[in-house]
C-alpha positions in Angstrom: 137.1 71.3 81.5 135.0 68.9 79.6 131.5 69.9 79.2 128.4 67.7 78.8 124.9 68.4 77.9 122.0 66.7 76.4 120.1 67.3 73.2 116.6 66.5 72.1 114.5 67.3 68.9 111.0 68.2 69.6 107.9 68.0 67.2 109.8 66.3 64.3 112.7 69.2 64.1 115.2 68.5 61.5 117.4 65.7 62.0 120.0 67.3 59.8 120.1 70.4 61.9 120.4 68.2 65.1 123.5 66.3 63.5 125.0 69.6 62.4 124.8 71.1 65.8 126.3 68.2 67.5 129.2 68.2 65.3 129.5 72.0 65.9 129.3 71.8 69.5 132.1 68.9 69.4 134.3 71.5 68.0 133.6 73.7 70.8 134.5 71.2 73.3 130.9 70.3 74.3 129.9 66.5 74.3 126.3 65.9 73.5 123.9 62.7 74.5 120.5 62.2 73.8 118.0 63.2 76.4 117.1 60.6 79.1 114.3 61.4 81.6 116.0 59.2 84.3 119.6 60.4 83.9 119.9 63.7 82.0 120.8 66.5 84.1 122.8 69.9 83.9 122.4 71.7 80.6 119.9 70.6 77.7 119.3 71.8 74.1 115.9 71.5 72.7 115.3 71.9 68.9 111.7 72.7 68.1 109.6 74.2 65.2 106.8 75.9 67.2 105.7 76.2 70.7 103.0 74.0 72.0 101.5 73.5 75.5 103.1 69.9 75.4 106.6 71.7 74.8 106.1 74.1 77.5 105.1 71.2 79.9 108.3 69.3 79.1 110.5 72.6 79.6 108.7 73.1 83.0 109.5 69.4 84.1 113.1 69.4 82.7 114.2 72.8 84.4 112.2 72.0 87.8 114.1 73.1 90.8 116.8 74.5 88.7 118.6 71.4 88.3 118.4 71.6 84.5 119.0 74.6 82.3 117.2 74.4 79.0 118.4 76.4 75.8 115.5 76.2 73.2 116.6 76.5 69.5 113.6 77.7 67.6 112.8 77.8 63.8 112.9 81.1 62.2 109.1 81.0 61.9 108.7 80.5 65.5 106.8 83.4 67.1 108.4 85.7 69.6 105.5 85.1 71.9 106.2 81.6 72.2 109.8 82.3 73.1 108.3 84.2 76.2 106.1 81.5 77.1 109.1 79.0 77.1 111.1 81.4 79.3 108.2 81.6 81.7 108.2 77.8 81.8 111.8 77.6 82.9 114.0 77.8 79.8 117.0 79.6 80.4 117.4 81.1 77.0 115.9 80.8 73.5 118.2 81.1 70.3 116.8 81.4 66.9 118.4 78.8 64.3 120.5 80.4 61.6 123.4 77.9 61.3 125.0 75.2 63.3 128.3 76.9 64.0 126.7 80.1 65.2 124.4 78.3 67.4 127.3 76.2 69.0 129.3 79.3 69.8 126.2 80.9 71.6 125.6 77.6 73.4 129.2 77.4 74.5 129.3 81.0 75.6 126.3 80.6 77.8 127.5 77.3 79.4 130.7 79.0 80.2 129.0 82.0 81.9 126.7 79.6 83.9 129.9 77.5 85.2 131.4 80.8 86.1 128.2 81.9 88.1 128.1 78.3 89.8 131.8 78.8 90.9 131.1 82.3 92.3 127.9 81.2 94.1 130.1 78.4 95.8 132.9 80.9 97.0 132.9 81.6 100.6 132.6 85.5 100.0 129.1 84.7 98.7 128.1 81.7 100.6 129.3 83.0 104.0 128.0 86.5 103.4 124.4 85.7 102.3 122.7 82.7 103.7 120.5 81.6 100.8 118.8 78.2 100.9 115.5 79.2 99.3 114.8 79.2 95.6 113.6 82.6 95.7 116.4 84.3 97.2 119.1 82.0 95.3 117.6 83.1 92.1 117.8 86.8 93.1 121.4 86.3 94.4 122.6 84.6 91.2 121.2 87.6 89.1 122.9 90.1 91.5 126.2 88.1 91.5 126.3 88.1 87.8 125.7 91.9 87.5 128.2 92.7 90.2 131.0 90.5 88.7 130.3 90.9 84.8 129.1 94.7 84.6 130.1 98.1 85.9 126.5 99.5 86.0 124.7 101.1 88.7 122.7 98.9 91.0 119.3 99.7 92.9 118.5 97.4 95.9 114.9 97.4 96.8 113.4 95.7 99.9 111.8 96.1 103.2 113.6 97.2 106.3 115.9 94.6 107.4 116.0 92.3 104.3 119.9 92.9 104.0 120.4 95.6 101.5 123.6 96.7 103.0 124.8 93.1 102.8 124.0 92.8 99.3 125.9 96.2 98.6 129.0 94.8 100.3 128.7 91.6 98.3 128.6 93.8 95.1 131.7 95.6 96.1 133.6 92.2 97.0 132.7 90.7 93.4 133.6 94.0 91.7 136.4 92.7 89.4 138.3 96.1 89.1 141.8 95.9 89.8 143.1 97.7 92.9 139.8 99.0 93.8 139.5 101.1 96.8 137.0 101.1 99.8 133.2 100.6 100.0 131.9 104.0 101.3 128.4 103.8 103.1 126.2 106.9 103.3 122.8 106.8 105.1 120.8 109.3 103.2 118.0 109.4 105.9 120.4 110.5 108.7 122.0 113.5 106.7 121.5 116.9 108.4 120.2 119.1 105.5 122.4 121.9 106.5 125.6 119.6 106.2 124.5 117.6 103.2 126.9 119.5 101.0 129.6 118.6 103.2 128.8 114.9 103.4 128.7 114.5 99.7 131.2 116.9 98.4 133.5 117.7 101.3 134.5 121.2 102.2 137.4 123.6 102.4 138.7 125.0 105.6 136.8 128.1 106.5 133.9 127.2 103.9 131.4 127.8 107.0 131.4 128.3 110.8 132.9 125.2 112.3 134.8 124.1 109.2 138.2 124.3 110.9 139.9 121.9 108.6 139.5 120.4 105.0 137.3 117.5 104.6 136.7 114.8 102.0 133.1 113.9 101.0 131.6 110.8 100.0 132.3 111.3 96.4 136.1 111.7 97.0 136.3 108.8 99.5 134.5 106.5 97.1 136.8 107.4 94.2 138.2 104.1 92.7 135.8 102.2 94.9 131.9 101.8 95.6 129.5 104.3 96.9 126.7 102.9 98.8 123.7 105.3 99.3 121.3 103.7 101.7 117.7 105.1 101.8 118.2 107.0 98.7 114.5 107.8 98.6 114.9 110.2 101.6 117.0 112.6 99.6 115.5 116.0 99.2 115.1 117.2 95.5 117.7 119.8 95.4 120.4 117.3 96.6 119.0 114.8 94.1 119.9 117.3 91.3 123.5 117.7 92.6 123.8 113.9 92.9 122.6 113.5 89.1 125.3 115.9 88.0 128.1 114.1 89.7 126.8 110.7 88.2 126.5 112.2 84.8 129.8 114.3 84.8 131.8 112.3 87.4 133.1 115.9 88.5 132.4 118.0 91.7 133.6 120.7 93.7 134.2 120.8 97.5 131.8 123.3 99.5 133.7 126.6 99.5 136.1 125.4 97.0 136.6 126.5 93.2 138.3 123.5 91.7 136.6 120.7 89.9 137.7 117.2 91.1 137.2 113.9 89.1 135.8 110.8 90.8 135.2 107.3 89.5 133.0 105.1 91.7 130.6 102.3 91.2 127.1 103.3 92.6 124.9 101.2 94.6 121.6 102.6 96.0 119.0 101.2 98.3 115.5 102.1 99.5 112.6 100.5 101.2 110.3 103.0 99.4 108.5 102.7 95.9 110.8 105.2 94.1 108.6 104.9 90.9 105.7 106.2 93.1 107.8 108.9 94.4 108.5 109.8 90.7 104.9 110.0 89.8 104.2 112.3 92.7 107.2 114.5 91.9 109.1 113.7 95.1 112.0 112.0 93.2 113.6 113.0 90.1 112.8 110.7 87.1 116.1 111.4 85.3 118.0 110.4 88.7 115.9 107.2 89.0 116.9 106.0 85.6 120.4 106.8 86.2 120.7 104.8 89.4 118.4 102.0 88.3 120.8 100.3 85.8 119.9 97.0 87.5 117.0 96.9 90.0 117.1 94.0 92.5 114.4 93.3 95.0 115.4 91.5 98.0 112.5 89.3 99.2 111.2 89.6 102.7 111.7 86.7 105.2 108.1 85.7 104.8 108.6 84.8 101.2 111.6 82.6 101.9 110.9 80.6 105.2 113.4 78.0 104.1 116.1 80.5 105.2 114.9 81.1 108.6 116.4 78.2 110.4 119.9 78.4 108.4 119.9 82.1 109.2 119.2 81.3 113.0 122.0 78.8 113.1 124.3 81.3 111.3 123.7 83.9 113.7 124.4 81.5 116.7 127.8 80.7 115.1 128.7 84.4 114.8 127.9 84.9 118.5 129.8 82.0 119.6 133.3 82.7 117.9 135.5 81.0 120.5 133.4 77.8 121.2 130.8 75.5 119.6 127.7 77.2 118.9 124.6 76.1 120.7 122.0 74.0 118.9 118.3 74.8 118.5 115.8 72.4 120.3 112.9 71.1 117.9 110.6 73.4 119.8 112.5 76.3 119.4 112.7 75.6 115.6 108.9 75.4 115.7 108.7 78.7 117.4 111.1 80.4 114.9 109.3 79.0 112.0 105.9 80.3 113.2 106.9 83.7 114.4 106.3 86.7 112.4 109.4 88.8 111.4 108.4 92.6 110.7 111.8 93.5 110.9 112.9 90.7 108.5 116.4 89.1 108.9 117.5 91.8 111.2 114.4 91.0 113.3 115.4 87.3 113.4 119.1 88.1 114.4 117.9 90.2 117.5 115.6 87.2 118.6 118.7 84.6 118.2 121.0 86.9 120.0 118.8 86.7 123.0 119.0 83.1 123.1 122.7 82.7 123.3 123.4 83.9 127.0 120.5 82.0 128.1 121.6 78.5 126.6 122.4 75.8 129.0 125.8 74.4 129.7 124.9 71.3 127.5 124.7 73.7 124.6 121.2 73.5 123.6 118.7 76.3 123.3 115.3 75.1 124.7 111.9 77.0 125.0 113.1 78.2 128.4 115.8 80.2 126.6 113.0 82.3 124.8 112.7 85.6 126.7 109.1 86.2 128.0 108.5 89.1 125.7 109.2 87.0 122.9 107.1 84.1 123.8 103.8 83.5 121.7 100.5 84.4 123.7 98.8 81.4 124.5 95.3 81.7 125.6 95.0 80.2 129.3 92.6 77.4 129.9 90.0 79.2 132.0 88.9 76.0 133.8 92.6 75.4 135.0 91.6 76.7 138.5 89.4 73.6 139.1 92.3 71.5 140.2 93.3 69.8 143.4 94.8 73.0 144.9 91.1 74.5 144.8 89.8 71.2 146.2 92.0 71.1 149.2 90.4 73.9 151.4 86.9 72.8 150.1 87.8 69.3 151.5 89.1 70.7 154.9 85.9 73.0 155.3 83.6 70.1 154.8 85.7 68.0 157.3 85.3 70.6 159.8 81.5 70.6 159.4 81.1 73.7 157.1 77.7 73.8 155.4 77.5 74.4 151.6 76.0 77.9 152.1 79.0 78.8 154.2 81.6 77.5 151.9 80.0 79.3 148.9 79.8 82.6 150.9 83.5 82.2 151.9 84.6 81.7 148.4 82.7 84.8 147.2 84.1 86.9 150.0 87.7 85.8 149.2 87.3 86.4 145.3 85.7 89.9 146.0 88.6 90.8 148.4 91.5 89.5 146.3 90.1 91.3 143.1 89.4 94.6 144.8 92.8 94.6 146.4 94.4 93.9 142.9 92.4 96.8 141.4 93.5 99.1 144.2 89.7 99.6 145.6 88.3 100.4 142.2 84.9 98.5 142.5 84.1 99.3 138.8 87.2 97.4 137.5 86.7 94.8 140.2 83.1 94.1 139.1 83.9 93.9 135.6 86.5 91.1 136.4 84.0 89.2 138.3 81.2 89.6 135.8 78.7 91.4 138.1 77.4 94.9 138.2 79.0 97.6 140.3 75.6 97.9 142.3 75.8 94.1 143.0 79.4 94.2 144.2 78.5 97.2 146.5 75.5 95.4 148.0 77.6 92.2 148.4 80.4 94.1 150.3 77.9 95.9 152.3 76.2 92.5 153.3 79.4 91.0 153.9 80.5 93.8 156.5 77.0 93.6 158.3 77.3 89.9 158.7 80.6 90.3 160.2 
């Protein structure tokens, strides 16, 4: 595959270095062109002697929206703090110049990795499993995909409930490159009964305890050769944390009631919605275990931080709910409702809302505001003057035509209002008075006068 990139010398960097780098890149199969603000795209190479605000601004513009990747090659005298500033501005990497051949090899290696990640991000196993249109989630997802495919390290997924931590764990397992890998084993640490925790993790021998009628394989055995996903790992009690640490370190375990050590090899993915470092500081989570499971820490952003994903996710859930027919479409007013709604349960919350639309969608295949269940509809303050309409005027008009005086009409309206509200409040005059905006005493006198006049 032919690779193209642009190169640009900044602040009078050596033309000799630039020409030598172009020749070395050609030997690596990388074709280089000068930078053109209108046409340049993809990967860019900057040669610079020192970091300046103007250079930072250029990098920020060049790498805007992730469309351009910038590799900076600085002079040996360039300060390290300047490198961090350029990375913060959007550069993908900063290399220190030593010689053209070494720089070319480094650049080619990084370009190859980026292309490999691009291909992975476009694969159906990624694009169909994780709906990510927002830059925030795509950047997070790209990092996770890279760690999943190109490393064997333990992964810790952080995020609020409903942000898709289990989906991310399944993606890690799918991308794991091990040949003949076995299954993904999921264990919810929050639902483990303390008395049976040993059996859940280690398995047990027949007769190990009352009710152990047969041998049982635990999570460590079932995950051998595959991936072990421990959800809500922050809920593990301290004694079990110590046992888990030993298995992670030694990769051996014994069944409950057994005497034989068994070996296991699994990739560990953990998830929690709790602040594990805070738990470590409070002594509720072992520090040594934390640093074992946090080989790579991935924070999944809540839905409020990635609103661009709300409508694509909603349409995705509509497709899932309509496997044998064309999925219904969202009316513009429903789209507005979904965008303005809060999602305390994040993606899971959105999925539940959308699932309630499907069976209410009309035959024409559209989801309109009438499909939104009453319990989900936004609370709109009623117009308190809305009762002054033609329906109210009709009986007044009739009373006037029949010769009723203003005082009689007013009295009749008051009596009707008192009667309606009192009936709705089951005769409770205190509540009725509150609704009518009068005192209890005034309401009692008014009712008494009304009965006397009758």
